[in-house]
C-alpha positions in Angstrom: 7.5 -2.1 -20.2 7.6 -4.5 -17.3 10.5 -6.9 -17.4 9.7 -10.6 -17.6 12.3 -11.3 -14.9 10.0 -9.8 -12.4 7.0 -11.9 -13.5 5.4 -13.7 -10.5 5.4 -17.3 -11.6 3.5 -18.5 -8.6 -0.2 -19.1 -9.2 -1.3 -16.1 -7.1 -4.6 -14.3 -7.7 -4.1 -11.2 -9.7 -7.2 -9.1 -9.0 -10.9 -9.3 -8.1 -12.0 -8.5 -11.7 -9.8 -11.3 -13.1 -12.1 -13.8 -11.4 -15.3 -11.9 -12.1 -15.7 -10.3 -8.6 -16.8 -6.7 -8.7 -16.8 -4.0 -6.1 -19.5 -1.4 -5.2 -16.7 1.2 -5.1 -13.1 1.4 -6.3 -11.3 2.2 -3.0 -11.8 4.2 0.2 -14.5 6.6 -0.8 -17.7 6.2 -2.8 -17.4 6.6 -6.6 -19.7 9.7 -6.4 -17.5 11.4 -3.8 -14.4 10.7 -5.9 -16.1 12.1 -9.0 -17.1 15.4 -7.4 -13.9 15.8 -5.4 -12.1 15.5 -8.8 -13.2 19.1 -9.4 -11.8 20.3 -6.1 -8.6 18.3 -5.8 -6.8 20.4 -8.5 -7.3 23.5 -6.4 -5.9 21.8 -3.3 -2.9 20.6 -5.4 -2.3 24.2 -6.7 -2.4 25.6 -3.1 0.0 22.8 -2.1 2.6 23.6 -4.7 2.1 27.4 -4.5 2.8 27.4 -0.8 5.9 25.3 -1.4 7.2 27.8 -3.9 6.3 30.7 -1.6 8.1 29.1 1.3 11.2 28.3 -0.8 11.5 32.0 -1.7 11.5 32.9 2.1 14.7 30.8 2.7 17.4 33.4 2.9 20.7 31.4 2.6 21.9 28.3 0.8 18.5 27.6 -0.8 19.8 24.8 -3.1 21.7 23.0 -0.3 18.8 23.4 2.1 16.4 21.9 -0.5 18.6 18.9 -1.1 18.9 18.2 2.7 15.1 18.6 3.0 14.4 16.1 0.2 17.0 13.6 1.6 15.5 13.7 5.1 11.9 13.6 3.8 12.8 10.7 1.5 13.7 8.6 4.6 11.0 9.9 6.9 8.3 9.3 4.4 9.5 5.8 3.8 9.5 5.1 7.6 6.0 6.4 7.9 4.9 4.3 5.0 6.2 1.2 6.8 4.2 2.1 9.9 1.0 2.9 7.9 1.4 -0.4 6.0 2.1 -2.5 9.0 -0.4 -1.2 11.5 -3.2 -0.1 9.3 -3.2 -1.7 5.8 -2.1 -5.2 7.0 -3.5 -4.9 10.5 -0.4 -6.9 11.5 -1.3 -6.8 15.2 -5.0 -7.5 14.9 -6.2 -10.8 16.3 -9.7 -10.2 15.0 -11.4 -13.6 14.4 -13.3 -13.9 11.2 -16.8 -15.5 11.3 -17.3 -18.9 9.8 -20.4 -19.9 7.9 -21.1 -23.1 6.0 -17.5 -24.0 5.6 -16.5 -20.4 4.5 -14.5 -17.8 6.4 -16.2 -14.4 6.1 -14.0 -11.6 5.0 -15.3 -8.1 5.2 -14.2 -5.9 2.2 -14.3 -2.3 3.3 -12.0 -0.7 0.8 -13.3 -1.7 -2.6 -10.7 -3.2 -4.9 -8.0 -2.2 -2.4 -9.2 -4.9 0.0 -7.5 -8.2 0.8 -4.1 -7.3 -0.8 -2.5 -10.4 0.4 -5.1 -12.6 -1.3 -4.9 -10.5 -4.5 -1.3 -9.1 -4.7 -2.1 -7.1 -7.8 -5.5 -5.9 -6.9 -4.4 -2.3 -7.4 -4.6 -2.7 -11.1 -8.4 -2.4 -10.7 -8.1 1.0 -9.0 -7.6 3.9 -11.5 -4.7 6.2 -11.0 -7.1 9.2 -10.8 -9.0 7.5 -8.0 -5.8 6.9 -6.1 -4.7 10.5 -6.5 -8.0 12.0 -5.6 -8.5 9.7 -2.6 -5.0 10.3 -1.2 -5.3 14.0 -1.6 -8.6 13.9 0.3 -6.9 12.0 3.1 -4.0 14.5 3.0 -6.2 17.7 2.9 -6.3 18.2 6.7 -2.5 17.8 7.1 -1.9 20.1 4.1 -4.2 22.8 5.5 -2.6 22.4 9.0 0.8 23.0 7.5 -0.5 25.9 5.4 -2.1 27.8 8.3 -0.2 26.7 11.4 3.5 26.3 10.4 5.5 29.5 9.9 9.1 28.3 9.5 9.7 27.9 5.7 12.2 25.0 6.2 9.9 23.0 8.4 6.9 23.8 6.2 8.7 22.5 3.0 9.9 19.4 4.9 6.4 18.5 6.0 5.0 19.2 2.5 7.7 17.0 1.0 6.8 14.2 3.3 3.2 14.5 2.4 4.1 14.6 -1.3 6.2 11.4 -1.0 3.4 9.8 1.0 1.0 10.5 -1.9 3.2 9.1 -4.6 4.0 6.0 -2.5 0.6 4.6 -3.4 1.4 4.8 -7.1 4.8 3.2 -6.5 3.3 0.3 -4.6 0.7 -0.2 -7.4 3.3 -0.2 -10.2 5.7 -2.4 -8.2 3.1 -5.1 -8.3 2.3 -4.3 -11.9 5.9 -5.0 -12.7 5.9 -8.2 -10.6 2.9 -9.4 -12.6 4.6 -8.6 -16.0 2.3 -5.7 -16.9 3.2 -2.4 -18.4 4.6 0.3 -16.1 5.0 4.0 -17.0 8.5 4.8 -18.2 9.4 7.4 -15.6 8.2 5.1 -12.7 9.9 2.1 -14.3 13.2 4.1 -14.4 13.1 4.7 -10.6 12.1 1.1 -9.9 14.9 -0.4 -12.0 17.4 1.9 -10.3 16.1 1.1 -6.8 15.3 4.7 -6.1 11.7 3.7 -5.5 10.5 0.4 -4.0 12.3 -2.6 -5.5 9.8 -5.2 -6.9 12.2 -8.0 -5.9 12.5 -6.7 -2.4 8.8 -6.0 -2.0 8.0 -9.6 -3.1 9.7 -10.7 0.1 7.0 -8.9 2.1 4.4 -11.3 0.6 6.5 -14.4 1.2 8.8 -14.0 4.2 6.4 -13.4 7.2 5.3 -10.0 6.0 8.3 -8.0 7.1 9.6 -5.2 4.7 6.5 -3.0 4.9 7.9 -0.1 2.9 5.6 1.4 0.2 8.0 4.0 -1.0 11.7 3.2 -1.4 12.6 0.5 1.2 15.5 2.4 2.7 14.1 2.2 6.2 12.9 -1.4 6.0 15.8 -2.7 8.0 15.4 -0.2 10.8 11.7 -0.7 11.0 12.1 -4.5 10.8 14.6 -4.3 13.7 12.0 -2.5 15.9 9.4 -5.1 15.0 11.8 -8.0 15.6 12.9 -6.5 18.9 9.3 -6.2 20.2 8.5 -9.7 18.9 11.5 -11.3 20.5 11.4 -9.6 23.9 7.7 -9.1 24.4 6.3 -12.0 22.3 4.1 -9.6 20.3 4.6 -10.6 16.7 3.1 -9.4 13.5 1.0 -11.4 11.1 -1.4 -10.1 8.4 -5.0 -10.4 9.6 -6.3 -12.7 6.8 -3.2 -14.9 7.2 -3.8 -15.1 10.9 -7.3 -16.3 10.4 -6.5 -18.8 7.8 -3.6 -20.2 9.8 -5.9 -20.7 12.8 -8.2 -22.9 10.8 -8.2 -26.6 11.5 -7.6 -28.2 8.1 -7.0 -31.7 7.0 -3.4 -32.0 5.7 -4.7 -33.8 2.7 -7.3 -31.1 1.9 -5.6 -27.7 2.2 -8.4 -25.9 0.5 -9.6 -22.6 2.0 -13.1 -21.3 1.2 -13.5 -17.6 1.5 -16.8 -15.6 1.3 -16.5 -11.9 0.7 -19.1 -9.4 2.1 -19.3 -5.7 2.1 -17.9 -3.8 -0.9 -17.3 -7.1 -2.7 -19.7 -10.1 -2.6 -18.8 -13.5 -3.8 -16.7 -16.6 -2.9 -13.2 -17.8 -3.6 -11.6 -21.2 -3.2 -7.8 -21.2 -2.7 -4.8 -22.8 -1.1 -2.7 -21.1 1.5 1.0 -22.2 1.1 4.2 -20.5 2.0 2.3 -17.4 3.2 0.7 -17.0 -0.2 -2.9 -17.5 -1.3 -2.6 -19.5 -4.5 -5.1 -21.0 -7.0 -6.1 -24.6 -6.3 -5.2 -27.2 -9.0 -7.8 -27.8 -11.6 -10.1 -30.7 -10.9 
């Protein structure tokens, strides 16, 4: 059960479906592809774990200690990779793409179903089923999995790469349920245990990402946020190349009357409809009732 102390008291938007906006697909891939791949993904997962087991048996000495070291290293490397993936791809933090404007609306292209526009809808992941997340991420990971399976011979390196891929896959669930906890909704017990003990991404720390200029990009455990932030700060300070989430960049560039801070957004692509909001303290919040 999600703790009330994590509830987001700000008037942020929870999800697309909460305001009656519906998507043509749930996430990256079409719903039909996700359905049919659902029959194939279990075989990929079985191959994945079988090869891990087979590789583990090939380690000749200090198997337990080697496995602990592999998990520790992968735990950090996967987190660092999740920071980069989130910063450069998910948030498009260095994109200066200018949104089109039409009849007083900024036009936002939604390419990833309910996973689109995460900074407008911080808990949009509640609309994406866990099965869709699993199938989609395994599809994305299939080429890396097969590459490790057929091209890597050293069992230690093979297990390390597999473990990083495994942590990368579960990071999407961790991110989803971190936001579920922040919005006061139920979280599976085993995930809640890791969240509460800061072994996975801390809801309190991740909330900073949405408020404090988008730093702290980790999707997994947050252990490498400080190091990743240092690199981004360094580049920003010395080269004046600084990050900002793409939608925020466009909204901040609008010329708005200080007495009328309303932002009108029109969604196209996977989701079609309009939204009226206020952008304040790096958050998109609901306008006061008229």
